[in-house]
C-alpha positions as CSV (number, residue, x, y, z in Angstrom):
1,X,10.4,7.4,-24.1
2,X,12.3,10.5,-23.4
3,X,10.5,13.9,-23.6
4,X,11.6,17.1,-25.1
5,X,12.1,20.1,-22.8
6,X,12.8,23.7,-23.3
7,X,14.7,25.9,-20.8
8,X,12.9,28.6,-18.9
9,X,16.0,29.9,-17.2
10,X,14.8,33.5,-16.4
11,X,11.7,32.3,-14.6
12,X,13.5,29.5,-12.8
13,X,16.4,31.8,-11.8
14,X,14.0,34.3,-10.3
15,X,12.1,31.5,-8.5
16,X,15.4,30.1,-7.1
17,X,16.3,33.5,-5.7
18,X,13.0,33.7,-3.8
19,X,13.4,30.1,-2.6
20,X,17.0,30.8,-1.3
21,X,15.6,33.7,0.8
22,X,12.9,31.5,2.2
23,X,15.1,28.5,3.2
24,X,18.0,30.7,4.2
25,X,21.1,28.6,4.8
26,X,19.6,25.2,3.9
27,X,20.8,23.7,0.6
28,X,18.4,23.6,-2.3
29,X,18.6,19.8,-2.3
30,X,16.5,19.7,0.9
31,X,13.5,20.5,-1.3
32,X,14.1,17.4,-3.4
33,X,12.4,14.2,-2.3
34,X,13.2,10.6,-3.5
35,X,11.1,7.6,-4.2
36,X,11.9,4.1,-3.0
37,X,13.9,3.6,-6.2
38,X,16.0,6.7,-5.6
39,X,14.2,8.8,-8.3
40,X,14.4,12.5,-7.4
41,X,11.2,14.5,-7.2
42,X,12.0,18.2,-7.4
43,X,9.9,21.1,-6.4
44,X,9.5,22.7,-9.8
45,X,9.2,21.3,-13.4
46,X,8.5,22.9,-16.7
47,X,6.0,21.7,-19.2
48,X,7.4,18.9,-21.4
49,X,6.3,16.6,-24.1
50,X,6.4,12.9,-23.9
51,X,4.6,9.9,-25.3
52,X,0.9,9.6,-24.6
53,X,-0.4,6.8,-22.3
54,X,-3.9,6.0,-21.3
55,X,-7.0,3.8,-21.5
56,X,-8.3,2.7,-24.9
57,X,-11.5,4.6,-24.3
58,X,-14.0,5.9,-21.8
59,X,-13.8,6.2,-18.0
60,X,-12.4,3.4,-15.8
61,X,-14.8,0.7,-14.5
62,X,-15.7,0.6,-10.8
63,X,-15.4,-3.0,-9.4
64,X,-16.6,-4.3,-6.1
65,X,-15.0,-7.2,-4.2
66,X,-16.9,-10.5,-4.1
67,X,-15.0,-11.9,-1.1
68,X,-17.4,-13.1,1.5
69,X,-16.5,-16.8,2.4
70,X,-20.2,-17.8,2.3
71,X,-21.5,-17.8,-1.3
72,X,-25.0,-16.8,-0.4
73,X,-23.8,-13.8,1.6
74,X,-21.3,-12.9,-1.1
75,X,-24.1,-12.9,-3.7
76,X,-26.3,-10.6,-1.6
77,X,-23.4,-8.1,-1.1
78,X,-22.5,-8.3,-4.8
79,X,-26.0,-7.6,-6.0
80,X,-26.2,-4.7,-3.6
81,X,-22.9,-3.3,-5.0
82,X,-24.1,-3.7,-8.6
83,X,-27.4,-2.0,-7.9
84,X,-25.6,0.8,-6.1
85,X,-23.4,1.8,-9.1
86,X,-20.6,-0.7,-9.4
87,X,-19.7,-1.7,-13.0
88,X,-18.6,-5.2,-12.1
89,X,-17.0,-7.6,-9.6
90,X,-13.6,-8.8,-8.6
91,X,-14.1,-12.4,-7.5
92,X,-11.6,-13.1,-4.8
93,X,-11.1,-16.7,-3.9
94,X,-9.7,-17.7,-0.5
95,X,-5.9,-17.8,-0.6
96,X,-5.6,-15.4,-3.6
97,X,-3.0,-12.7,-3.4
98,X,-5.6,-10.0,-2.8
99,X,-7.8,-12.0,-0.4
100,X,-6.1,-10.8,2.9
101,X,-7.6,-13.5,5.1
102,X,-11.0,-13.8,3.5
103,X,-12.3,-14.6,0.0
104,X,-14.9,-16.9,-1.5
105,X,-14.4,-20.1,0.5
106,X,-14.8,-22.4,-2.5
107,X,-14.5,-21.9,-6.2
108,X,-16.4,-25.1,-7.2
109,X,-19.4,-24.9,-9.5
110,X,-22.0,-25.0,-6.8
111,X,-20.3,-22.1,-4.9
112,X,-20.0,-20.0,-8.1
113,X,-23.6,-20.7,-9.1
114,X,-24.8,-19.4,-5.7
115,X,-22.3,-16.4,-5.5
116,X,-23.1,-15.2,-9.0
117,X,-26.8,-15.8,-9.0
118,X,-28.7,-13.0,-10.9
119,X,-25.4,-11.3,-12.0
120,X,-25.9,-10.1,-15.6
121,X,-22.5,-11.1,-17.2
122,X,-23.1,-9.1,-20.4
123,X,-23.4,-5.9,-18.3
124,X,-20.8,-6.5,-15.6
125,X,-17.1,-6.6,-15.9
126,X,-15.5,-9.6,-14.0
127,X,-12.0,-9.9,-12.8
128,X,-11.1,-13.2,-11.1
129,X,-8.4,-13.8,-8.5
130,X,-8.6,-17.6,-8.6
131,X,-6.5,-18.5,-5.6
132,X,-4.6,-21.7,-5.0
133,X,-6.7,-23.9,-7.3
134,X,-6.0,-21.5,-10.2
135,X,-7.0,-23.1,-13.5
136,X,-9.7,-25.2,-11.9
137,X,-11.5,-22.2,-10.6
138,X,-11.1,-20.3,-13.8
139,X,-12.6,-23.1,-15.8
140,X,-15.5,-23.4,-13.4
141,X,-16.1,-19.6,-13.8
142,X,-16.0,-20.0,-17.6
143,X,-18.6,-22.8,-17.5
144,X,-20.8,-20.7,-15.2
145,X,-20.6,-17.6,-17.5
146,X,-21.2,-19.6,-20.7
147,X,-24.4,-21.2,-19.3
148,X,-25.8,-17.7,-18.7
149,X,-24.4,-15.6,-21.6
150,X,-22.7,-15.7,-24.9
151,X,-19.0,-15.6,-24.0
152,X,-18.1,-13.1,-26.8
153,X,-20.5,-10.6,-25.2
154,X,-19.0,-10.8,-21.8
155,X,-16.0,-9.0,-20.2
156,X,-14.3,-11.6,-18.0
157,X,-10.6,-11.4,-17.0
158,X,-9.8,-14.9,-15.7
159,X,-6.6,-13.9,-13.9
160,X,-4.7,-17.2,-14.3
161,X,-1.3,-16.4,-12.9
162,X,1.0,-19.3,-12.0
163,X,4.0,-17.1,-11.6
164,X,2.2,-14.9,-9.2
165,X,1.0,-18.0,-7.3
166,X,4.6,-19.1,-7.0
167,X,5.7,-15.7,-5.7
168,X,2.7,-15.7,-3.2
169,X,3.0,-19.3,-1.9
170,X,6.4,-20.5,-2.9
171,X,4.7,-23.5,-4.4
172,X,4.1,-24.7,-7.9
173,X,4.9,-27.1,-10.7
174,X,7.8,-27.2,-13.0
175,X,7.6,-24.4,-15.6
176,X,7.3,-26.8,-18.4
177,X,4.1,-28.1,-16.9
178,X,2.8,-24.6,-16.0
179,X,3.5,-23.2,-19.4
180,X,1.6,-26.0,-21.1
181,X,-1.3,-25.5,-18.8
182,X,-1.7,-21.8,-19.4
183,X,-1.4,-22.3,-23.2
184,X,-4.1,-25.0,-23.2
185,X,-6.3,-22.7,-21.0
186,X,-5.9,-19.7,-23.3
187,X,-6.7,-21.8,-26.4
188,X,-9.7,-23.3,-24.8
189,X,-11.1,-19.9,-23.6
190,X,-10.5,-18.4,-27.0
191,X,-12.3,-21.4,-28.7
192,X,-15.3,-20.8,-26.5
193,X,-15.5,-17.2,-27.6
194,X,-14.1,-15.4,-24.5
195,X,-12.2,-12.3,-25.5
196,X,-11.0,-10.6,-22.3
197,X,-7.5,-11.6,-21.0
198,X,-7.1,-15.1,-19.8
199,X,-3.8,-14.6,-17.9
200,X,-2.9,-11.9,-15.5
201,X,0.6,-10.4,-14.8
202,X,-0.4,-9.4,-11.3
203,X,2.2,-7.4,-9.4
204,X,0.1,-6.3,-6.5
205,X,1.8,-8.8,-4.2
206,X,5.2,-7.2,-4.9
207,X,3.7,-3.9,-3.6
208,X,2.1,-5.6,-0.6
209,X,5.4,-7.3,0.3
210,X,7.1,-3.9,0.4
211,X,8.6,-3.7,-3.1
212,X,9.4,-0.5,-4.9
213,X,7.5,0.9,-7.9
214,X,10.2,-0.2,-10.3
215,X,10.2,-3.7,-8.8
216,X,6.4,-3.9,-9.2
217,X,6.6,-2.8,-12.8
218,X,9.5,-5.1,-13.6
219,X,7.8,-8.1,-12.1
220,X,4.6,-7.4,-14.1
221,X,6.5,-7.0,-17.3
222,X,8.8,-9.9,-17.0
223,X,5.9,-12.1,-16.0
224,X,3.9,-11.0,-19.0
225,X,6.9,-11.5,-21.2
226,X,7.3,-15.1,-19.9
227,X,3.7,-15.8,-20.6
228,X,4.0,-14.3,-24.1
229,X,6.9,-16.6,-24.9
230,X,5.0,-19.6,-23.5
231,X,1.9,-18.9,-25.6
232,X,3.9,-18.2,-28.7
233,X,5.8,-21.4,-28.1
234,X,2.6,-23.3,-28.0
235,X,1.5,-22.1,-31.4
236,X,-0.4,-18.9,-30.7
237,X,0.4,-15.9,-32.9
238,X,2.1,-13.0,-31.0
239,X,-0.9,-10.8,-31.5
240,X,-3.3,-13.4,-30.0
241,X,-0.8,-14.1,-27.2
242,X,-0.5,-10.5,-26.2
243,X,-4.3,-10.1,-26.2
244,X,-4.5,-13.0,-23.8
245,X,-2.5,-11.1,-21.1
246,X,-3.7,-8.4,-18.7
247,X,-2.0,-6.5,-16.0
248,X,-2.8,-5.7,-12.4
249,X,-1.1,-3.1,-10.2
250,X,-1.6,-1.6,-6.8
251,X,-2.1,2.1,-6.2
252,X,-1.4,3.8,-2.8
253,X,-1.8,7.2,-1.4
254,X,1.3,8.6,-3.1
255,X,-0.4,10.4,-5.9
256,X,2.7,11.2,-8.0
257,X,4.3,7.8,-7.9
258,X,1.1,5.8,-8.3
259,X,-0.1,7.9,-11.3
260,X,3.3,7.7,-12.9
261,X,3.6,3.9,-12.3
262,X,0.4,3.2,-14.2
263,X,1.5,5.4,-17.1
264,X,4.9,3.7,-17.1
265,X,3.4,0.2,-17.3
266,X,1.6,1.1,-20.5
267,X,4.6,2.7,-22.1
268,X,6.9,-0.2,-21.2
269,X,4.5,-2.8,-22.5
270,X,4.2,-0.8,-25.7
271,X,8.0,-0.9,-26.0
272,X,7.9,-4.7,-25.7
273,X,5.1,-5.0,-28.3
274,X,7.1,-2.9,-30.7
275,X,10.2,-5.1,-30.1
276,X,8.1,-8.1,-31.0
277,X,7.1,-6.4,-34.3
278,X,3.6,-5.6,-33.1
279,X,1.7,-2.4,-33.4
280,X,1.2,-1.2,-29.8
281,X,-2.3,-1.5,-28.5
282,X,-3.8,-0.5,-25.2
283,X,-3.3,-3.3,-22.7
284,X,-5.9,-4.3,-20.1
285,X,-4.7,-2.7,-16.8
286,X,-6.6,-3.3,-13.6
287,X,-5.8,-1.4,-10.5
288,X,-6.6,-1.9,-6.8
289,X,-6.0,0.1,-3.7
290,X,-2.9,-1.0,-1.8
291,X,-3.1,-3.3,1.2
292,X,0.3,-2.0,2.4
293,X,-1.0,1.5,3.2
294,X,-4.2,0.5,5.1
295,X,-4.5,0.8,8.9
296,X,-6.7,-0.9,11.4
297,X,-6.4,2.1,13.7
298,X,-8.2,5.3,12.9
299,X,-9.5,3.4,10.0
300,X,-11.6,6.3,8.6
301,X,-8.3,7.8,7.4
302,X,-8.3,4.9,5.0
303,X,-11.1,6.5,3.1
304,X,-8.8,9.4,2.1
305,X,-6.0,7.0,1.2
306,X,-8.4,4.9,-1.0
307,X,-9.7,8.1,-2.7
308,X,-6.2,9.1,-3.6
309,X,-5.3,5.7,-4.8
310,X,-8.4,5.6,-7.1
311,X,-7.7,9.1,-8.3
312,X,-4.1,8.2,-9.2
313,X,-4.8,4.9,-10.9
314,X,-7.7,6.3,-12.8
315,X,-5.7,9.3,-14.1
316,X,-2.8,7.0,-14.7
317,X,-4.8,4.9,-17.1
318,X,-6.4,2.0,-15.3
319,X,-9.2,0.4,-17.1
320,X,-10.9,-0.8,-13.9
321,X,-10.3,-0.3,-10.2
322,X,-11.2,-2.2,-7.1
323,X,-11.1,-0.2,-3.8
324,X,-10.5,-2.1,-0.6
325,X,-13.2,-1.0,1.8
326,X,-11.8,1.1,4.6
327,X,-12.4,-1.5,7.3
328,X,-10.6,-4.4,5.5
329,X,-7.7,-4.5,8.0
330,X,-10.2,-4.9,10.9
331,X,-12.4,-7.7,9.4
332,X,-14.7,-8.5,6.6
333,X,-16.3,-5.2,5.5
334,X,-20.0,-4.6,5.9
335,X,-22.4,-2.9,3.4
336,X,-21.6,0.6,4.7
337,X,-17.8,0.2,4.1
338,X,-18.4,-1.4,0.7
339,X,-20.7,1.5,-0.3
340,X,-18.0,4.0,0.6
341,X,-15.5,2.0,-1.5
342,X,-17.6,2.3,-4.6
343,X,-19.1,5.8,-4.0
344,X,-15.6,7.2,-3.6
345,X,-14.9,6.3,-7.2
346,X,-18.4,7.3,-8.4
347,X,-17.9,10.8,-7.0
348,X,-14.6,11.0,-8.9
349,X,-16.2,9.8,-12.1
350,X,-19.7,11.2,-12.1
351,X,-19.2,14.5,-10.2
352,X,-15.6,15.4,-11.1
353,X,-15.6,13.7,-14.5
354,X,-12.1,12.5,-14.0
355,X,-12.5,9.5,-16.3
356,X,-13.2,11.5,-19.5
357,X,-9.8,13.0,-20.2
358,X,-7.3,10.8,-22.0
359,X,-3.9,10.8,-20.1
360,X,-4.4,14.1,-18.2
361,X,-0.9,14.0,-16.8
362,X,0.6,14.3,-20.3
363,X,2.8,17.3,-20.6
364,X,3.0,18.0,-16.9
365,X,6.7,18.2,-16.2
366,X,6.7,16.5,-12.8
367,X,4.6,13.5,-13.9
368,X,6.5,13.1,-17.2
369,X,9.9,13.2,-15.5
370,X,8.8,10.6,-12.9
371,X,7.2,8.4,-15.5
372,X,10.3,8.4,-17.6
373,X,12.5,7.7,-14.6
374,X,10.3,4.8,-13.5
375,X,10.4,3.4,-17.1
376,X,14.2,3.6,-17.0
377,X,14.5,1.9,-13.6
378,X,12.0,-0.8,-14.4
379,X,13.5,-1.5,-17.8
380,X,17.0,-1.9,-16.3
381,X,15.6,-4.3,-13.6
382,X,13.7,-6.3,-16.2
383,X,16.9,-6.7,-18.3
384,X,18.8,-7.8,-15.2
385,X,16.1,-10.4,-14.4
386,X,16.1,-11.6,-18.0
387,X,19.9,-11.8,-18.1
388,X,19.9,-14.1,-15.0
389,X,17.4,-16.6,-16.5
390,X,14.1,-14.9,-16.1
391,X,11.5,-14.5,-13.4
392,X,11.2,-18.2,-12.6
393,X,14.9,-18.4,-11.8
394,X,14.8,-15.1,-9.9
395,X,12.0,-16.5,-7.7
396,X,13.3,-20.0,-7.2
397,X,16.8,-18.6,-6.3
398,X,15.3,-16.1,-4.0
399,X,17.2,-13.2,-5.7
400,X,14.1,-11.2,-6.5
401,X,12.6,-11.7,-3.0
402,X,15.8,-10.5,-1.4
403,X,15.8,-7.3,-3.4
404,X,12.2,-6.6,-2.3
405,X,13.1,-7.3,1.3
406,X,15.9,-4.7,1.1
407,X,13.5,-2.0,0.0
408,X,10.9,-3.1,2.6
409,X,13.4,-3.0,5.4
410,X,14.6,0.5,4.4
411,X,11.0,1.7,4.4
412,X,10.4,0.1,7.8
413,X,13.2,2.1,9.2
414,X,11.6,5.2,8.0
415,X,8.3,4.2,9.5
416,X,9.9,3.4,12.8
417,X,11.6,6.8,13.0
418,X,8.3,8.5,11.8
419,X,10.3,9.9,8.9
420,X,7.4,8.4,6.8
421,X,4.5,9.2,9.2
422,X,1.2,7.3,9.2
423,X,-1.6,9.7,9.8
424,X,-3.9,8.6,12.7
425,X,-1.3,6.1,14.0
426,X,2.3,7.2,14.2
427,X,1.1,10.8,13.9
428,X,-2.0,12.2,15.5
429,X,-3.1,9.0,17.3
430,X,-6.4,8.9,19.1
431,X,-6.5,6.5,22.1
432,X,-10.3,7.0,22.4
433,X,-11.1,6.1,18.8
434,X,-14.2,4.1,18.1
435,X,-13.6,1.0,16.0
436,X,-16.0,0.7,12.9
437,X,-18.3,-2.3,12.6
438,X,-17.4,-5.3,10.4
439,X,-19.1,-8.5,9.6
440,X,-18.6,-11.5,11.9
441,X,-17.2,-14.2,9.8
442,X,-14.7,-17.1,10.1
443,X,-11.7,-17.0,7.9
444,X,-11.9,-19.7,5.2
445,X,-9.4,-22.6,5.0
446,X,-7.3,-23.2,1.9
447,X,-4.2,-25.0,0.9
448,X,-1.6,-24.0,-1.7
449,X,-0.8,-26.5,-4.4
450,X,2.4,-28.0,-5.8
451,X,5.9,-28.5,-4.5
452,X,7.9,-26.0,-2.4
453,X,10.1,-24.2,-5.0
454,X,10.7,-20.7,-3.6
455,X,10.6,-18.4,-0.6
456,X,7.1,-16.7,-0.6
457,X,6.7,-12.9,-0.7
458,X,4.9,-12.0,2.5
459,X,2.3,-9.2,2.4
460,X,2.3,-6.8,5.3
461,X,0.9,-3.4,6.2
462,X,3.2,-0.6,7.2
463,X,1.1,0.1,10.3
464,X,1.5,-3.3,11.9
465,X,4.4,-2.6,14.3
466,X,2.6,0.4,15.8
467,X,-0.7,-1.5,15.9
468,X,0.9,-4.3,17.9
469,X,1.8,-1.8,20.6
470,X,-1.7,-0.3,20.5
471,X,-3.1,-3.8,20.9
472,X,-0.9,-4.4,23.9
473,X,-2.1,-1.1,25.4
474,X,-5.7,-2.2,24.8
475,X,-5.0,-5.5,26.5
476,X,-3.6,-3.7,29.5
477,X,-6.7,-1.5,29.7
478,X,-9.0,-4.6,29.7
479,X,-6.9,-6.6,32.2
480,X,-5.9,-3.8,34.6
481,X,-8.2,-1.0,33.9
482,X,-5.4,1.3,32.7
483,X,-3.0,1.7,29.8
484,X,0.7,2.1,30.1
485,X,1.1,5.7,31.2
486,X,3.8,8.4,31.1
487,X,3.6,11.7,33.0
488,X,4.7,14.8,31.0
489,X,6.9,16.8,33.4
490,X,6.4,20.1,31.6
491,X,8.9,22.7,33.0
492,X,8.6,26.5,32.8
493,X,6.0,28.6,31.0
494,X,3.7,27.2,28.3
495,X,5.7,28.8,25.5
496,X,8.7,26.9,26.7
497,X,7.3,23.4,26.9
498,X,4.3,23.3,24.5
499,X,6.3,22.2,21.4
500,X,8.1,19.3,23.0
501,X,5.1,18.3,25.1
502,X,3.0,18.1,21.9
503,X,5.7,16.0,20.2
504,X,6.0,13.7,23.2
505,X,2.3,13.2,23.6
506,X,2.0,12.2,19.9
507,X,5.0,9.9,20.0
508,X,4.0,8.0,23.1
509,X,0.3,7.7,22.3
510,X,1.3,6.3,18.8
511,X,2.3,3.2,20.8
512,X,-0.6,3.3,23.2
513,X,1.2,4.9,26.1
514,X,-1.1,7.4,27.6
515,X,0.5,10.8,28.1
516,X,-0.7,12.6,31.2
517,X,-0.5,16.4,30.4
518,X,-0.6,19.5,32.6
519,X,-0.1,23.2,32.6
520,X,3.5,23.1,33.6
521,X,5.6,23.4,36.8
522,X,8.0,26.0,38.1
523,X,10.5,23.4,39.2
524,X,11.2,19.7,39.7
525,X,9.8,19.4,43.2
526,X,6.3,20.4,42.0
527,X,6.6,18.1,39.0
528,X,7.6,15.2,41.3
529,X,4.5,15.8,43.5
530,X,2.2,15.8,40.5
531,X,3.9,12.7,39.1
532,X,3.1,10.7,42.3
533,X,-0.5,11.6,42.0
534,X,-0.7,10.7,38.3
535,X,-0.4,6.9,38.8
536,X,2.2,6.7,36.1
537,X,5.5,4.9,36.4
538,X,7.3,6.9,33.7
539,X,7.9,10.6,33.4
540,X,9.1,12.6,30.4
541,X,10.8,16.0,30.8
542,X,9.4,18.5,28.3
543,X,10.7,22.1,27.8
544,X,13.0,24.3,25.8
545,X,16.8,24.0,25.6
546,X,17.2,27.1,27.8
547,X,14.9,25.7,30.5
548,X,16.7,22.4,30.4
549,X,20.0,24.1,31.1
550,X,18.7,25.6,34.3
551,X,16.2,23.0,35.5
552,X,16.5,19.6,33.9
553,X,19.1,18.0,36.2
554,X,17.3,19.0,39.4
555,X,13.9,17.9,37.9
556,X,15.3,14.6,36.8
557,X,16.7,13.9,40.3
558,X,13.4,14.9,41.9
559,X,11.4,12.6,39.6
560,X,13.8,9.8,40.1
561,X,13.5,10.1,43.9
562,X,9.7,10.0,43.4
563,X,10.0,6.6,41.7
564,X,9.9,7.7,38.1
565,X,11.7,6.1,35.2
566,X,12.8,9.4,33.6
567,X,12.7,10.2,29.9
568,X,13.5,13.5,28.2
569,X,12.1,15.0,25.0
570,X,15.4,16.3,23.4
571,X,18.5,15.2,21.6
572,X,21.0,14.4,24.3
573,X,23.9,16.2,22.7
574,X,26.8,17.3,24.9
575,X,24.7,17.3,28.0
576,X,23.9,13.6,27.8
577,X,26.4,12.5,30.5
578,X,25.1,15.0,33.0
579,X,21.5,14.3,32.3
580,X,22.0,10.5,32.6
581,X,23.9,11.1,35.9
582,X,20.8,13.0,37.1
583,X,18.6,10.0,36.3
584,X,17.4,10.4,32.7
585,X,17.4,7.0,31.1
586,X,15.9,7.6,27.6
587,X,15.7,10.4,25.1
588,X,13.0,10.9,22.4
589,X,13.3,13.4,19.6
590,X,12.4,13.9,15.9
591,X,14.1,11.2,13.9
592,X,14.7,8.8,16.8
593,X,13.6,5.1,16.6
594,X,10.1,5.7,17.9
595,X,9.2,2.0,17.8
596,X,12.3,1.0,19.9
597,X,11.5,3.8,22.3
598,X,7.8,2.7,22.6
599,X,8.7,-0.9,23.2
600,X,11.0,0.2,26.0
601,X,8.3,2.4,27.4
602,X,5.9,-0.6,27.5
603,X,8.5,-2.7,29.2
604,X,9.2,-0.1,31.8
605,X,5.5,0.6,32.4
606,X,4.7,-3.1,33.2
């Protein structure tokens, strides 16, 4: 899977000289980013040649979610999506890994009959997320489809995934029972004439729980390999067994990593097929926009995130893609949000024609390097899981979950420090935003099946800690008529304080603490008078280092005497002791733990 490269030293040497002038004394390594797996992403790559990856043929298919708990309402929304350009449906049953609180309330025959009324199965692709009842729901769907169409003419991915269910819920049966069940199901579906994958190696939960790209890939591959062995052990040929397995991955707004991850999955699975003595064929690979990246605040930014996810997965080789509507974190999406979810993809496909180029990233040095690096990382992790007894043992021992948690915690630290900013929330917040409409609907009840065998992987969104602070701010506004408030004590001329005042306003309002601005003050006495009139309990000094040297201590004392809990927008440095003695209690600066600071601000503002 390695690609051949040719040096272009003269061009690169010239470019590096220009860069060195631009970044002055900073080391070149400051231009190199790293993924969650530690893979470097450099600023410049040359064209290279690597193995091709991509869909078998044609553009990717646009799928809409069938996830309303009420079957009648689900049917109405689904038919509207299909009439509006969707190529198929992803049926999400309550409790499935991609349900996120909603989903079709029941997967029994009556509910499926109603939810799928008038759906033309021979024209629509179907992907099923069967939820806790797994095989029972999948068989009910097969019966419903067979009554309406000839199975061999349909395109139904049944999504049976007991390993994914174990990772999601921590519950299941002994693997000897589960493996027999999936083998019987695959044989029965094939006997009925169904041809699309019967099983799914679904790694979206790993992403939603905070896992790295290599962890997501390794989980998908080792799960598929476990299913492959089970089917072969039950008497299926290897060729039939591999055709029975499909893959599902999440795509987020990180274009480079998402695109490379989808390419890597195909290359790695081809490597496994070749190791089994099979000629590699294009696997069924379904993508979905990531839950982890979505925000309930400034939700319209989700439209851009979803567009980038669809772009990346489509160009990375996904056969089909389901976009979460932009209001999904707020509640059950309405027709408008669902229309945007499908139209985002239709614009990419029908106006930009992005689905008609096979593996468009091939030969692009940056994408090829990242694809190969992800392949190496994921393959190494797969081998480690296999060496320790496989994915079942890794889940029941908790070893795999522990590694996912490590990555998630490291990312959470970056989120807390705004090193990984969330647009519209931790950066550029809007306290006056208008919340989009959603459907009013109760969340359906469900129960996971089987014995408790493992620690579940827990899905979360990166925005949740900041959103909790915003919720507390909203609660204060409703109860008391005012949010937590901080007065920006801007010292000196505008040119001196504007940078830090802008920074402070963005930081505090990211947590729902309203920042009261002004045109600046010539000294601490004037700032203290304005503070008293502001109604705030907190004040934050904002100005340049030079102004701080001459005015900060006196201003802090004046604000303290006026009753303020005093903050400062600056790194404390060598002046910390003097500033604290003058009354400064807390410091905020780029790279500080913004979440901790905001929680303290809320506490002080009570």
